[in-house]
Each structure stands twice: as structure tokens, then as C-alpha cells.
MARDREN-936956 format. One record per residue (C-alpha): residue number from 1; x, y, z. Coordinates in Angstrom, 3 decimals, m for minus. Layout:
PT,NUM,X,Y,Z
...
END
This chain:
PT,1,3.272,0.877,m1.437
PT,2,4.907,3.806,m1.861
PT,3,5.944,5.737,1.173
PT,4,8.790,7.438,0.278
PT,5,6.057,9.895,m1.920
PT,6,4.527,11.166,1.107
PT,7,7.678,11.838,2.419
PT,8,8.970,13.942,m0.986
PT,9,5.713,15.549,m0.947
PT,10,5.637,19.237,0.476
PT,11,5.462,19.845,4.385
PT,12,2.318,21.511,3.998
PT,13,0.841,18.702,1.904
PT,14,2.051,15.824,4.861
PT,15,0.658,17.849,7.222
PT,16,m2.538,18.378,5.507
PT,17,m2.702,14.033,5.197
PT,18,m1.759,13.725,8.827
PT,19,m4.803,16.187,10.120
PT,20,m6.849,14.397,8.136
PT,21,m6.071,10.865,9.193
PT,22,m6.383,12.237,12.725
PT,23,m9.256,13.901,11.853
PT,24,m11.128,10.671,10.275
PT,25,m9.453,8.239,13.377
PT,26,m10.883,10.854,16.034
PT,27,m14.064,11.615,14.455
PT,28,m14.987,7.874,14.505
PT,29,m14.054,7.406,17.924
PT,30,m16.384,10.612,18.886
PT,31,m19.345,9.191,16.904
PT,32,m19.380,5.669,19.059
PT,33,m18.755,7.088,22.003
PT,34,m20.865,8.545,24.868
PT,35,m22.326,11.914,24.002
PT,36,m21.728,14.974,26.678
PT,37,m19.405,14.120,28.713
PT,38,m16.341,16.009,29.485
PT,39,m14.168,13.885,27.509
PT,40,m16.621,14.144,24.598
PT,41,m15.893,18.141,24.768
PT,42,m12.291,17.842,25.208
PT,43,m11.985,15.489,22.321
PT,44,m14.604,17.551,20.285
PT,45,m11.989,21.108,20.432
PT,46,m9.023,18.363,19.168
PT,47,m11.308,17.333,16.135
PT,48,m12.622,21.021,15.159
PT,49,m8.250,22.304,15.894
PT,50,m7.649,18.705,13.265
PT,51,m10.559,19.780,10.629
PT,52,m9.366,23.513,10.668
PT,53,m5.590,22.138,9.984
PT,54,m6.863,20.087,7.402
PT,55,m9.144,22.975,5.586
PT,56,m5.850,25.581,5.975
PT,57,m3.639,23.588,4.722
PT,58,m5.670,22.648,1.491
PT,59,m5.733,26.187,0.489
PT,60,m1.966,25.487,m0.203
PT,61,m2.150,22.623,m2.232
PT,62,m2.549,23.399,m5.932
PT,63,m1.010,21.069,m8.399
PT,64,m2.365,23.171,m11.429
PT,65,m0.771,26.665,m9.658
PT,66,m4.726,27.447,m9.010
PT,67,m7.638,26.117,m7.010
PT,68,m9.457,22.969,m8.314
PT,69,m13.346,21.699,m7.534
PT,70,m11.945,19.740,m4.468
PT,71,m11.226,23.221,m3.046
PT,72,m15.012,23.473,m2.514
PT,73,m15.105,21.268,0.825
PT,74,m12.482,24.164,2.078
PT,75,m14.776,26.746,2.839
PT,76,m18.150,24.383,3.446
PT,77,m15.560,22.851,6.630
PT,78,m15.356,26.287,8.177
PT,79,m18.672,27.191,7.594
PT,80,m20.034,24.028,9.103
PT,81,m17.047,23.982,11.480
PT,82,m18.634,27.259,12.953
PT,83,m22.155,25.863,13.030
PT,84,m21.659,22.711,15.241
PT,85,m19.936,24.869,17.477
PT,86,m22.467,27.250,17.861
PT,87,m25.025,24.584,17.835
PT,88,m23.162,22.315,20.570
PT,89,m22.555,25.768,23.047
PT,90,m26.697,26.487,22.593
PT,91,m27.297,23.229,23.609
PT,92,m28.930,22.072,20.158
PT,93,m28.171,18.381,20.236
PT,94,m30.153,17.155,17.437
PT,95,m28.838,19.537,15.096
PT,96,m24.901,19.346,16.461
PT,97,m25.043,15.524,16.001
PT,98,m26.515,16.382,12.248
PT,99,m24.433,18.661,11.611
PT,100,m21.110,16.523,12.843
PT,101,m22.155,13.766,10.897
PT,102,m22.908,15.765,7.882
PT,103,m19.273,17.293,8.519
PT,104,m17.840,14.281,8.774
PT,105,m18.801,12.804,5.466
PT,106,m18.864,15.542,3.690
PT,107,m15.732,17.647,4.524
PT,108,m13.535,14.634,5.322
PT,109,m15.151,11.445,3.883
PT,110,m16.342,12.665,0.427
PT,111,m12.502,14.615,m0.280
PT,112,m10.755,11.644,1.547
PT,113,m11.993,8.807,m1.004
PT,114,m11.398,11.691,m4.113
PT,115,m7.839,11.450,m3.066
PT,116,m7.426,8.025,m3.719
PT,117,m8.084,8.816,m7.310
PT,118,m5.111,7.997,m9.933
PT,119,m3.027,10.840,m9.826
PT,120,m3.017,12.135,m6.358
PT,121,m0.904,11.649,m3.685
PT,122,m2.676,9.197,m1.491
PT,123,m3.402,7.139,m4.729
PT,124,0.579,7.129,m5.114
PT,125,1.503,6.007,m1.692
PT,126,m1.255,3.224,m1.386
PT,127,m1.071,1.717,m4.350
PT,128,2.623,2.771,m6.099
PT,129,3.159,3.848,m9.262
END
């Protein structure tokens, strides 16, 4: 483990990782907690904020100077966040559930797993090197 690598990273990378980890944890809670309650809605807004923060900060992470293939998740995140808010407000419960689950897996879990590949910060923090 090399936590110093995390603290040596630029502030936007630290904010990106922190918001992604927050969204990961809160999203798991939201997926198993009772639905349709006031806490579910309030925590849903927090989760949406964390996801927007994660996607926005990802725009500024460019190790090669330009965008990489992993940046495809940024516009997808924005699109699906807008869609899940629309579905929740319209009372489209089944569609909202599916969109949230797809967003959690596709915009958070998949890029999260990819962040542990060799040469990436989370790999260095977790496995050293």
C-alpha cells in the first residue's frame, strides 16, 4: 500500500477518487435501503451530486495530455444521471430502478475496476510500486 501516492496526486484527482468512493458506498446503501422514502430521495440527491462531481473531475484527469478511452464514461454518466432524475420525477419506478442500477454498474463499477490496472493511481495506492 502506498497512500503517499494518493496525497501526492493533484487535488482534482484526489477529489475525483474521494467522490467516486463516496458514490460507491452511498450507492450500495441506496440499492439495499427501502425505496420511496424521504431519506431515499435525500440521499439520492447526494449520490447524484457525487456522481456529477466524479464525472466532472474526470474531465481534468489526462495523463497523456488528451482524453483517453476511459473518458467515454463521462458523457454517459451525465446522460444517465439526467435520465434517472427524469424517471424519478415522473414516477417511472421500474425504469428509474434499472437506470440507477445501470449507472451504478456502468458509470461507477466498470471505471472503478479499470482504475486498478497497472500504471493507474489506484493500483499504485493499493498494491504499491
